[in-house]
C-alpha positions as CSV (number, residue, x, y, z in Angstrom):
1,X,59.2,-47.2,11.0
2,X,58.9,-44.3,13.4
3,X,62.7,-44.1,13.7
4,X,63.1,-43.9,9.9
5,X,60.5,-41.0,9.7
6,X,62.3,-39.2,12.5
7,X,65.9,-39.8,11.2
8,X,65.1,-40.1,7.5
9,X,66.9,-36.9,6.4
10,X,70.1,-37.9,8.2
11,X,70.0,-41.4,6.6
12,X,69.6,-39.9,3.2
13,X,72.6,-37.6,3.8
14,X,74.7,-40.6,4.8
15,X,73.6,-42.4,1.6
16,X,74.5,-39.4,-0.5
17,X,78.0,-39.1,1.1
18,X,78.6,-42.8,0.5
19,X,77.7,-42.6,-3.2
20,X,79.7,-39.4,-3.6
21,X,82.7,-41.0,-1.9
22,X,82.7,-44.1,-4.1
23,X,82.0,-42.1,-7.2
24,X,85.0,-39.9,-6.5
25,X,87.4,-42.9,-6.2
26,X,86.0,-44.8,-9.1
27,X,85.6,-42.1,-11.7
28,X,88.2,-39.4,-10.7
29,X,91.1,-41.3,-9.3
30,X,92.9,-43.5,-11.9
31,X,94.0,-47.0,-11.1
32,X,91.8,-47.2,-8.0
33,X,92.2,-50.5,-6.1
34,X,88.6,-51.7,-5.8
35,X,89.4,-54.3,-3.2
36,X,90.7,-51.6,-0.8
37,X,87.7,-49.4,-1.7
38,X,85.3,-52.3,-0.9
39,X,87.1,-53.0,2.4
40,X,86.8,-49.4,3.4
41,X,83.1,-49.4,2.4
42,X,82.5,-52.5,4.5
43,X,84.2,-51.0,7.6
44,X,82.3,-47.8,7.2
45,X,79.0,-49.6,6.7
46,X,79.6,-51.7,9.9
47,X,80.5,-48.6,11.9
48,X,77.5,-46.7,10.6
49,X,75.1,-49.6,11.3
50,X,76.5,-49.9,14.9
51,X,75.9,-46.1,15.4
52,X,72.4,-46.4,13.9
53,X,71.6,-49.4,16.0
54,X,72.7,-47.7,19.2
55,X,70.8,-44.5,18.2
56,X,67.7,-46.5,17.4
57,X,67.9,-48.4,20.7
58,X,68.1,-45.0,22.6
59,X,65.3,-43.6,20.4
60,X,62.8,-46.5,21.1
61,X,63.8,-46.5,24.8
62,X,62.8,-42.9,25.0
63,X,59.6,-43.6,23.1
64,X,58.6,-46.4,25.5
65,X,59.3,-44.1,28.5
66,X,57.2,-41.3,26.9
67,X,54.3,-43.6,26.3
68,X,54.4,-44.8,29.9
69,X,54.5,-41.2,31.1
70,X,51.6,-40.2,28.8
71,X,49.5,-42.9,30.3
72,X,49.9,-41.4,33.8
73,X,47.7,-38.7,35.4
74,X,50.6,-36.6,36.7
75,X,52.7,-33.7,35.2
76,X,55.5,-35.4,33.2
77,X,57.5,-32.5,31.6
78,X,60.1,-32.6,34.3
79,X,60.8,-36.3,33.5
80,X,61.7,-35.5,29.8
81,X,64.3,-32.7,30.1
82,X,66.1,-33.9,27.0
83,X,63.2,-33.4,24.5
84,X,63.4,-30.6,21.9
85,X,62.2,-27.1,22.8
86,X,61.7,-28.1,26.5
87,X,62.2,-24.4,27.5
88,X,59.2,-23.4,25.4
89,X,57.1,-26.1,27.0
90,X,58.1,-25.0,30.5
91,X,57.2,-21.4,29.5
92,X,53.8,-22.3,28.2
93,X,53.2,-24.5,31.3
94,X,53.9,-21.6,33.6
95,X,51.6,-19.3,31.6
96,X,48.7,-21.9,31.7
97,X,49.3,-22.5,35.4
98,X,49.0,-18.8,36.1
99,X,45.8,-18.6,34.1
100,X,44.4,-21.7,35.8
101,X,45.3,-20.2,39.3
102,X,43.5,-17.0,38.4
103,X,40.4,-18.9,37.2
104,X,40.4,-21.0,40.4
105,X,40.6,-17.9,42.5
106,X,37.6,-16.4,40.6
107,X,35.6,-19.6,41.1
108,X,36.4,-19.6,44.8
109,X,35.3,-16.0,45.1
110,X,32.1,-16.8,43.3
111,X,31.5,-19.8,45.6
112,X,32.1,-17.6,48.7
113,X,29.7,-15.0,47.3
114,X,26.9,-17.5,46.7
115,X,27.4,-19.1,50.1
116,X,27.2,-15.8,51.9
117,X,24.2,-14.8,49.8
118,X,22.4,-18.0,50.7
119,X,23.1,-17.4,54.4
120,X,21.8,-13.9,54.2
121,X,18.6,-14.9,52.4
122,X,18.0,-17.7,55.0
123,X,17.5,-15.0,57.7
124,X,14.5,-13.2,56.1
125,X,13.2,-16.6,54.9
126,X,13.2,-17.9,58.5
127,X,11.4,-14.8,59.5
128,X,8.8,-15.3,56.8
129,X,8.3,-18.9,57.9
130,X,7.7,-17.8,61.5
131,X,5.3,-15.1,60.3
132,X,3.4,-17.5,58.2
133,X,2.7,-19.7,61.3
134,X,0.5,-16.9,62.5
135,X,-1.2,-16.5,59.2
136,X,-4.9,-17.2,59.3
137,X,-5.4,-17.0,55.6
138,X,-6.7,-19.9,53.5
139,X,-3.4,-19.6,51.6
140,X,-1.3,-20.4,54.6
141,X,-0.5,-24.0,53.6
142,X,0.4,-22.9,50.0
143,X,2.7,-20.2,51.4
144,X,4.3,-22.7,53.7
145,X,5.0,-25.2,50.8
146,X,6.7,-22.5,48.7
147,X,8.8,-21.3,51.6
148,X,9.8,-24.9,52.4
149,X,10.9,-25.3,48.8
150,X,13.0,-22.1,48.9
151,X,14.6,-23.3,52.1
152,X,15.4,-26.7,50.6
153,X,16.9,-25.1,47.4
154,X,19.1,-22.8,49.5
155,X,20.5,-25.7,51.5
156,X,21.2,-27.6,48.2
157,X,23.0,-24.5,46.8
158,X,25.1,-24.2,50.0
159,X,26.2,-27.8,49.8
160,X,26.8,-27.5,46.1
161,X,29.3,-24.7,46.7
162,X,31.2,-26.8,49.2
163,X,31.5,-29.8,47.0
164,X,32.7,-27.8,44.0
165,X,35.5,-26.3,46.0
166,X,38.8,-28.3,46.0
167,X,39.8,-26.4,49.2
168,X,36.9,-27.6,51.2
169,X,38.0,-29.8,54.1
170,X,36.2,-33.2,54.1
171,X,35.5,-34.2,57.6
172,X,35.8,-38.0,57.5
173,X,35.0,-39.7,60.7
174,X,33.2,-42.7,62.1
175,X,29.4,-42.1,62.0
176,X,26.2,-44.1,62.5
177,X,24.1,-44.3,59.3
178,X,20.9,-44.0,61.2
179,X,21.8,-40.5,62.4
180,X,22.3,-39.2,58.8
181,X,19.1,-41.0,57.6
182,X,17.0,-39.3,60.4
183,X,18.6,-35.9,59.6
184,X,17.8,-36.2,55.9
185,X,14.2,-37.3,56.6
186,X,13.8,-34.4,59.0
187,X,15.0,-31.9,56.3
188,X,12.2,-33.1,54.0
189,X,9.6,-33.9,56.6
190,X,7.1,-31.3,55.4
191,X,7.0,-32.8,51.9
192,X,7.1,-36.4,53.1
193,X,4.1,-35.7,55.4
194,X,2.3,-33.7,52.7
195,X,2.6,-36.5,50.2
196,X,1.7,-39.3,52.8
197,X,5.0,-41.2,52.4
198,X,5.3,-44.5,54.2
199,X,8.9,-44.7,55.5
200,X,10.6,-48.0,56.6
201,X,14.1,-48.0,58.1
202,X,15.7,-51.3,59.0
203,X,19.2,-52.4,60.2
204,X,20.5,-48.8,60.0
205,X,22.8,-48.9,63.1
206,X,25.9,-49.8,61.1
207,X,28.9,-47.4,61.5
208,X,31.0,-46.3,58.5
209,X,33.7,-43.7,57.8
210,X,32.3,-40.8,55.9
211,X,31.4,-37.1,56.1
212,X,28.1,-36.7,57.9
213,X,27.2,-33.4,56.2
214,X,27.9,-34.7,52.7
215,X,26.2,-38.0,53.3
216,X,23.1,-36.2,54.6
217,X,23.1,-34.1,51.5
218,X,23.3,-37.3,49.3
219,X,20.3,-38.7,51.1
220,X,18.5,-35.4,50.8
221,X,18.8,-35.7,47.0
222,X,17.6,-39.2,46.9
223,X,14.6,-38.3,49.1
224,X,13.9,-35.3,46.9
225,X,13.8,-37.5,43.8
226,X,11.5,-39.9,45.6
227,X,9.2,-37.1,46.4
228,X,9.2,-35.7,42.8
229,X,8.7,-39.1,41.2
230,X,6.2,-40.4,43.8
231,X,3.5,-42.8,42.9
232,X,-0.1,-42.8,44.3
233,X,1.1,-44.9,47.2
234,X,4.5,-43.5,47.9
235,X,7.0,-45.5,50.0
236,X,10.6,-45.2,51.0
237,X,12.5,-48.2,52.3
238,X,16.0,-47.8,53.7
239,X,18.1,-50.7,55.1
240,X,21.7,-51.7,55.5
241,X,23.7,-54.9,54.9
242,X,27.1,-55.5,56.5
243,X,29.5,-57.7,54.6
244,X,33.0,-58.8,55.3
245,X,34.8,-55.8,53.7
246,X,32.1,-53.2,53.3
247,X,28.7,-51.9,54.4
248,X,25.9,-51.3,51.9
249,X,23.2,-48.8,52.4
250,X,20.1,-49.4,50.2
251,X,17.5,-46.6,49.4
252,X,14.4,-47.8,47.5
253,X,11.3,-45.8,46.6
254,X,8.2,-47.0,44.8
255,X,8.0,-44.1,42.4
256,X,8.0,-43.6,38.7
257,X,11.3,-45.5,38.1
258,X,13.9,-44.9,35.5
259,X,13.7,-45.9,31.8
260,X,16.3,-48.4,30.6
261,X,17.4,-45.8,28.0
262,X,18.1,-43.2,30.7
263,X,19.9,-45.5,33.1
264,X,23.4,-45.1,31.7
265,X,23.2,-41.3,31.8
266,X,21.5,-40.5,35.1
267,X,24.7,-39.3,36.8
268,X,25.6,-37.0,33.9
269,X,25.6,-33.3,34.5
270,X,22.4,-31.6,33.3
271,X,20.8,-34.8,32.0
272,X,17.1,-34.7,32.7
273,X,16.0,-38.0,31.0
274,X,13.5,-38.7,28.3
275,X,10.4,-38.7,30.5
276,X,8.9,-35.2,30.9
277,X,6.8,-36.2,33.9
278,X,3.6,-34.8,32.3
279,X,4.8,-31.2,33.1
280,X,4.3,-31.7,36.9
281,X,7.8,-30.3,37.7
282,X,11.0,-29.3,36.0
283,X,14.3,-31.1,36.5
284,X,17.7,-29.4,36.5
285,X,19.7,-32.7,36.0
286,X,22.1,-31.6,38.8
287,X,20.9,-33.6,41.7
288,X,22.3,-37.1,40.9
289,X,25.3,-35.4,39.2
290,X,26.2,-33.8,42.6
291,X,25.5,-37.1,44.4
292,X,28.0,-39.0,42.2
293,X,30.5,-36.2,42.6
294,X,30.3,-36.4,46.3
295,X,30.3,-40.2,46.4
296,X,33.6,-40.2,44.4
297,X,35.3,-37.6,46.6
298,X,34.3,-39.6,49.7
299,X,35.7,-42.8,48.3
300,X,32.4,-44.6,48.2
301,X,30.5,-46.3,45.4
302,X,26.9,-46.0,44.2
303,X,24.8,-48.2,42.0
304,X,21.2,-48.1,40.9
305,X,18.6,-50.5,39.7
306,X,15.2,-49.6,38.6
307,X,12.0,-50.9,37.0
308,X,10.0,-48.3,35.2
309,X,6.7,-47.5,36.9
310,X,7.6,-49.8,39.8
311,X,10.7,-48.8,41.9
312,X,14.2,-47.3,42.0
313,X,16.9,-48.7,44.3
314,X,20.1,-47.0,45.1
315,X,23.0,-48.8,46.8
316,X,25.8,-46.9,48.4
317,X,28.8,-49.1,49.2
318,X,31.1,-48.0,52.1
319,X,34.4,-49.7,51.9
320,X,37.2,-49.4,54.4
321,X,38.4,-45.9,53.4
322,X,39.9,-44.9,56.7
323,X,43.5,-45.6,55.5
324,X,42.8,-43.5,52.3
325,X,42.1,-40.5,54.5
326,X,45.0,-41.3,57.0
327,X,42.6,-41.9,59.9
């Protein structure tokens, strides 16, 4: 059917020529030998059908190849040099590539600017934190909490710039999970102590291939969520399980939990959920989105289970990704 739509005008032209040819011999040439005419018609029809069959075979072969190429994730224009107006497609491709390169360059410049700005702000912030230690005011603890929040947000912004850049060099190497866990806990120690968290770490000496900086950031986000959604008796339980082909890292908190309706969308960019948390804090919806983005780039997997008002358990699966990064 697709072939008929594509070649319909040519088939109609052939039909018109055949009718004209026969009409000429039948009506304009006297004493026409119909047997010879029929013989010639049969020969022409057979020849035309053979040509059409070969053309149809070539057409559907190209269509199958095109469908296979369209299902791939690579640039395919170079594989189809024979299609119509290929020079126009190449021209537009070059224009779009140039525009894309310019936009990428702008994004990289913006990422560099934000990263440098964060580093510059951290200097006076560190000075303020040191000055606040000598503060004898009753507001000392309140100042410290706000300064710690600013420091945490700056660190998150720096890591966010790194993960958004395609040029950032992922440092995959063998590491011990316990080291990343302790670093993440240390980064949030002020808020964990302030909220009286009970932290349990078990069987965390397993070694995996990952980026220690990114993995620490992922754990930072999970700890941050546990703090924000903490219950009256907050607890964080972290443990590992080693299986035949992978290592699983479990992170469980006894906080607010996640509604069943929110569960399918928690890793979407900007999704803040249906629960407004009684106005206690504002969520940007970027934390778990960044976690999923990093997990995918590192070649790991992440799953989550939760019971509303009881617990949330994240599971990070470390498969053998050393070969993937040519280690």
